C-alpha positions as CSV (number, residue, x, y, z in Angstrom):
1,M,10.4,45.5,-16.3
2,S,12.1,42.2,-16.1
3,A,11.6,40.1,-13.0
4,F,15.3,40.2,-12.0
5,C,16.5,43.4,-13.5
6,F,18.6,46.2,-12.3
7,A,18.5,49.7,-13.9
8,L,21.7,50.5,-15.8
9,P,23.2,54.0,-15.7
10,K,22.9,56.1,-18.8
11,L,26.1,55.9,-20.8
12,E,27.9,59.2,-21.3
13,D,30.7,60.1,-23.7
14,P,34.0,59.0,-22.2
15,K,36.1,61.8,-20.7
16,L,39.6,61.8,-19.5
17,P,40.0,62.3,-15.8
18,E,41.1,65.7,-14.7
19,A,44.4,66.1,-12.9
20,G,44.1,65.1,-9.3
21,V,40.8,63.4,-9.8
22,P,40.8,59.7,-8.8
23,R,40.4,57.3,-11.7
24,I,38.4,54.1,-11.6
25,A,39.4,50.5,-11.8
26,T,37.7,47.2,-11.1
27,D,38.6,44.2,-9.1
28,R,38.5,40.6,-10.3
29,Y,34.7,40.5,-9.8
30,G,34.0,43.7,-11.7
31,F,33.4,45.9,-8.7
32,V,34.5,49.4,-8.9
33,R,37.7,50.3,-6.9
34,P,39.0,53.9,-6.9
35,V,42.6,54.5,-7.9
36,S,44.8,57.5,-7.6
37,S,47.9,58.6,-9.5
38,G,51.2,57.3,-8.2
39,R,54.7,58.3,-9.1
40,G,55.1,59.2,-12.7
41,G,51.3,59.5,-13.1
42,E,50.8,55.7,-12.9
43,A,47.6,54.5,-11.4
44,S,47.8,53.0,-8.0
45,S,44.8,51.5,-6.1
46,S,43.8,53.5,-3.0
47,A,42.6,50.2,-1.6
48,P,45.2,47.5,-2.4
49,H,43.9,44.0,-2.6
50,P,44.7,41.6,0.2
51,P,47.8,39.4,-0.4
52,W,45.8,36.2,-0.3
53,Q,44.0,37.1,-3.5
54,D,47.2,36.5,-5.6
55,Q,47.5,33.1,-4.1
56,Q,43.8,32.5,-4.6
57,K,44.2,33.3,-8.3
58,F,47.0,30.8,-9.0
59,A,45.2,28.0,-7.0
60,E,42.0,28.7,-9.0
61,I,43.8,28.1,-12.3
62,R,44.9,24.7,-11.0
63,R,41.4,23.8,-9.8
64,L,39.7,24.8,-13.0
65,T,40.9,21.7,-14.9
66,K,39.8,19.4,-12.1
67,W,36.3,21.0,-11.9
68,R,35.8,20.8,-15.7
69,H,36.6,17.0,-15.5
70,M,34.0,16.7,-12.7
71,L,31.3,18.6,-14.5
72,G,31.6,17.3,-18.0
73,A,30.0,19.3,-20.9
74,G,27.4,21.6,-19.5
75,G,27.3,19.7,-16.2
76,S,26.4,16.4,-17.9
77,D,28.7,14.3,-15.7
78,W,28.0,16.1,-12.4
79,K,25.4,13.8,-10.8
80,A,27.4,10.6,-11.6
81,Y,30.6,12.1,-10.3
82,L,28.9,13.4,-7.1
83,A,27.3,10.0,-6.4
84,K,30.7,8.2,-6.9
85,H,33.0,10.7,-5.2
86,P,30.9,12.7,-2.6
87,A,33.9,13.1,-0.2
88,Q,36.1,14.5,-2.9
89,V,33.4,16.9,-4.1
90,K,33.0,18.1,-0.6
91,R,36.7,18.8,-0.2
92,R,36.9,20.6,-3.5
93,V,33.8,22.8,-2.7
94,R,35.3,23.7,0.6
95,K,38.5,24.8,-1.2
96,G,36.5,27.1,-3.4
97,I,34.6,26.7,-6.7
98,P,36.5,28.3,-9.6
99,D,34.8,31.6,-10.3
100,A,34.5,30.9,-14.0
101,L,32.3,27.9,-13.2
102,R,30.5,29.2,-10.1
103,G,27.2,30.1,-11.8
104,L,26.8,26.6,-13.3
105,V,27.9,24.8,-10.1
106,W,25.6,26.8,-7.9
107,Q,22.7,25.8,-10.1
108,L,23.7,22.2,-9.8
109,L,24.3,22.2,-6.1
110,S,21.1,24.0,-5.3
111,G,18.9,21.9,-7.6
112,G,17.9,25.0,-9.6
113,R,19.1,23.5,-12.9
114,D,16.8,20.5,-12.4
115,L,13.9,22.8,-11.6
116,L,14.6,24.8,-14.7
117,L,14.6,21.7,-16.9
118,Q,11.4,20.4,-15.3
119,N,9.5,23.6,-15.7
120,E,10.3,24.8,-19.2
121,G,8.3,27.8,-20.2
122,V,7.0,28.5,-16.7
123,Y,9.2,31.6,-16.1
124,E,7.9,33.2,-19.3
125,Q,4.3,32.5,-18.3
126,L,4.9,34.2,-15.0
127,M,6.2,37.2,-16.8
128,L,3.0,37.4,-18.8
129,Y,0.8,36.8,-15.7
130,E,-2.1,39.2,-15.5
131,S,-1.1,41.1,-12.3
132,S,0.1,44.4,-11.1
133,E,3.3,46.0,-12.5
134,K,4.9,45.8,-9.1
135,D,4.3,42.0,-8.9
136,L,5.7,41.5,-12.3
137,E,8.9,43.2,-11.3
138,I,9.4,40.5,-8.6
139,A,8.5,37.2,-10.3
140,Y,8.8,35.2,-7.1
141,S,5.9,37.1,-5.5
142,V,3.7,35.8,-8.5
143,Y,5.1,32.3,-8.2
144,D,4.5,32.0,-4.5
145,R,1.9,34.4,-3.1
146,K,1.9,32.8,0.3
147,V,5.5,33.9,0.8
148,G,5.4,36.9,-1.5
149,Y,8.4,39.2,-1.4
150,V,10.5,40.1,1.7
151,Q,13.3,42.6,1.4
152,G,16.1,40.2,2.4
153,M,15.4,38.1,-0.7
154,G,16.8,41.0,-2.8
155,F,20.3,40.4,-1.5
156,I,20.1,36.7,-2.4
157,A,18.7,37.4,-5.8
158,G,21.3,40.1,-6.5
159,L,24.1,37.7,-5.6
160,L,22.7,35.0,-7.9
161,L,22.3,37.4,-10.8
162,L,26.0,38.1,-10.6
163,Y,26.7,34.6,-11.8
164,M,23.7,33.5,-13.9
165,C,20.9,34.9,-16.1
166,E,17.5,35.9,-14.8
167,E,15.7,32.6,-15.4
168,D,18.5,30.5,-13.8
169,A,18.6,32.9,-10.8
170,F,14.8,32.5,-10.4
171,W,14.9,28.7,-10.3
172,T,17.9,28.7,-8.1
173,L,16.1,31.0,-5.6
174,I,13.1,28.7,-5.7
175,A,15.3,25.6,-5.1
176,I,16.8,27.3,-2.0
177,L,13.5,28.4,-0.5
178,K,11.5,25.3,-1.4
179,G,14.2,22.9,-0.4
180,A,15.2,21.1,-3.6
181,M,18.4,19.7,-1.9
182,H,18.1,20.8,1.8
183,P,15.3,21.6,4.2
184,P,13.3,24.5,2.8
185,L,14.2,28.0,3.9
186,E,10.9,29.8,3.0
187,G,10.1,30.0,6.7
188,L,12.7,32.7,6.9
189,Y,10.3,34.9,5.0
190,Q,6.8,33.7,5.9
191,A,4.5,35.7,8.1
192,G,6.0,35.8,11.6
193,L,9.3,34.6,10.3
194,P,8.9,31.2,12.0
195,L,12.2,29.7,10.8
196,L,14.2,32.7,11.7
197,Q,12.9,32.5,15.3
198,Q,14.0,28.9,15.5
199,F,17.4,29.7,14.0
200,L,18.0,32.6,16.4
201,Y,17.1,30.4,19.4
202,Q,19.5,27.7,18.1
203,F,22.3,30.2,17.5
204,Q,21.9,31.7,21.0
205,R,22.2,28.2,22.5
206,L,25.3,27.5,20.3
207,V,27.0,30.7,21.5
208,E,26.3,29.7,25.1
209,T,27.8,26.3,24.7
210,E,30.6,26.9,22.2
211,L,31.7,30.4,23.3
212,P,30.7,30.6,27.0
213,R,32.6,33.8,27.7
214,V,30.8,35.6,24.8
215,G,27.5,34.0,25.7
216,A,27.7,35.1,29.3
217,H,28.7,38.7,28.4
218,L,25.8,39.0,25.9
219,R,23.4,37.7,28.5
220,A,24.8,40.1,31.2
221,E,24.3,43.0,28.8
222,D,20.9,41.8,27.7
223,V,21.9,41.5,24.1
224,H,19.8,39.0,22.1
225,P,20.4,37.5,18.6
226,T,17.5,39.5,17.2
227,M,19.6,42.6,17.8
228,Y,22.6,41.6,15.7
229,C,22.3,38.5,13.6
230,S,18.9,38.2,12.0
231,H,20.3,39.5,8.7
232,W,23.0,36.8,8.8
233,F,20.3,34.2,8.2
234,I,17.8,36.2,6.2
235,T,20.5,37.2,3.6
236,I,22.8,34.1,4.1
237,F,25.5,36.7,4.9
238,A,25.1,38.5,1.6
239,Y,24.6,41.8,3.5
240,T,27.6,41.3,5.9
241,L,30.6,39.5,4.5
242,P,33.3,40.8,2.2
243,F,32.7,39.5,-1.3
244,D,35.6,37.0,-1.3
245,H,34.5,35.6,2.0
246,L,30.8,35.5,0.9
247,L,31.5,33.5,-2.2
248,R,33.3,30.8,-0.3
249,V,30.6,30.6,2.3
250,W,27.9,30.3,-0.4
251,D,29.9,27.5,-2.1
252,I,29.6,25.5,1.1
253,F,26.1,26.6,1.9
254,L,24.7,25.3,-1.3
255,L,26.4,21.9,-0.8
256,E,26.1,21.5,3.0
257,G,23.1,23.6,3.9
258,I,22.2,26.3,6.5
259,K,24.5,24.9,9.2
260,V,27.4,26.8,7.6
261,V,25.7,30.1,8.6
262,F,25.7,29.0,12.2
263,R,29.4,28.0,11.9
264,V,30.5,31.3,10.3
265,G,28.5,33.3,12.9
266,L,30.3,31.5,15.7
267,A,33.6,32.1,13.9
268,L,32.9,35.8,13.7
269,L,32.2,36.0,17.4
270,K,35.2,33.9,18.2
271,T,37.7,36.0,16.3
272,A,36.3,39.1,18.1
273,E,35.9,37.5,21.5
274,S,38.6,39.4,23.3
275,E,37.1,42.7,22.3
276,L,33.5,41.8,22.7
277,V,33.7,40.7,26.3
278,T,35.0,44.1,27.3
279,L,32.3,46.2,25.8
280,P,29.2,47.7,27.4
281,F,25.8,47.5,25.9
282,E,25.8,50.3,23.3
283,Q,29.4,49.7,22.1
284,L,28.7,45.9,22.1
285,L,25.7,46.4,19.8
286,A,27.7,48.7,17.5
287,A,30.6,46.1,17.2
288,L,28.2,43.2,16.5
289,N,26.4,45.2,13.8
290,S,29.5,46.6,12.2
291,K,31.2,45.2,9.1
292,R,34.6,45.3,10.7
293,F,34.9,42.0,12.4
294,P,38.6,41.0,12.8
295,A,37.9,37.9,10.5
296,F,37.3,40.3,7.6
297,S,40.9,41.3,7.5
298,R,42.0,37.7,7.2
299,S,41.7,35.4,4.3
300,P,38.5,33.5,3.6
301,V,40.6,30.3,4.2
302,S,41.3,31.5,7.8
303,L,37.6,32.3,8.4
304,L,36.4,29.0,7.1
305,R,39.1,27.1,9.0
306,T,37.7,28.5,12.2
307,A,34.1,28.1,11.2
308,L,34.4,24.5,10.1
309,G,36.1,23.7,13.4
310,F,32.8,24.0,15.1
311,K,30.8,20.8,15.0
312,V,27.2,21.9,15.2
313,S,25.0,19.3,13.5
314,R,24.0,17.3,16.6
315,R,23.7,20.4,18.8
316,L,21.4,22.0,16.2
317,Q,19.1,19.0,16.4
318,D,19.1,19.0,20.2
319,F,18.4,22.8,20.3
320,K,15.6,22.4,17.7
321,R,13.9,19.8,20.0
322,E,14.3,22.3,22.9
323,Y,12.7,25.0,20.8
324,D,9.9,22.8,19.6
325,A,9.1,21.9,23.2
326,K,8.8,25.6,24.3
327,P,5.2,26.7,24.9
328,G,3.9,28.7,21.9
329,A,7.0,28.0,19.8
330,H,4.8,27.5,16.7
331,A,2.0,29.8,17.5
């Protein structure tokens, strides 16, 4: 089996839907959305798309030309453009990478494309590596036996595979975990999850300083970050966010690094603050672990506007020093 491969369902002979049986349609990303018959037998979606998606579609068409100019043929102009216009690139990434170019741009932002070019033929060698069948199904566990495979990686690999081929996804994952462009994130998956422990401490301190009402209520109810936001960091929100929101967060994550996860986490809590501070322990945990944050019903632009309003870089450095000074922090 291929290293990054999903089993495809067996294809059956097409059949017309029976009367009263919902038909199937797909959204702009190819995900299945059920539809039902409206007046006159016409199909109508049972889950109408949010109004911001139409606006997003027209804005994306305008951005496509600008992005093609930045990239050049196959990304040949990218490094020169980024070096000359870093502020403009940052603004455009925050506005959203055109979906048609997202796969290429993610490889360039992460450093995965450079790793691919520097390691020609390595992926094929890993696929032929004399190992167990299970290892061969997950090529990263062959590449880095110290880290191996942790379940949360599957969400990241799955997202990458939606936008690039297996080999490109493999090197993009390595670039993220080994730190081709930003500090490495492999500590999220190593034994004892050392980087996750640091991130959870930093996030708790951020909540206490940026959202004191929420922080005080979580503390009073004895709710800790391990109870609700570990998966935010381990999957870089791939498990939690609606897909439109997730893509925009990943655009920024690959350019600006892990701090966007802290910012989005704060934004989710802020938009739900009025409800969260009224809930007792069990209901509070249920709300924090649900996929129904108020921010999800708003546009990705709204979520990011709130998230990017939090200035966290200096505080993250301060809280890392606090964490490092704790007895047994790196035991």
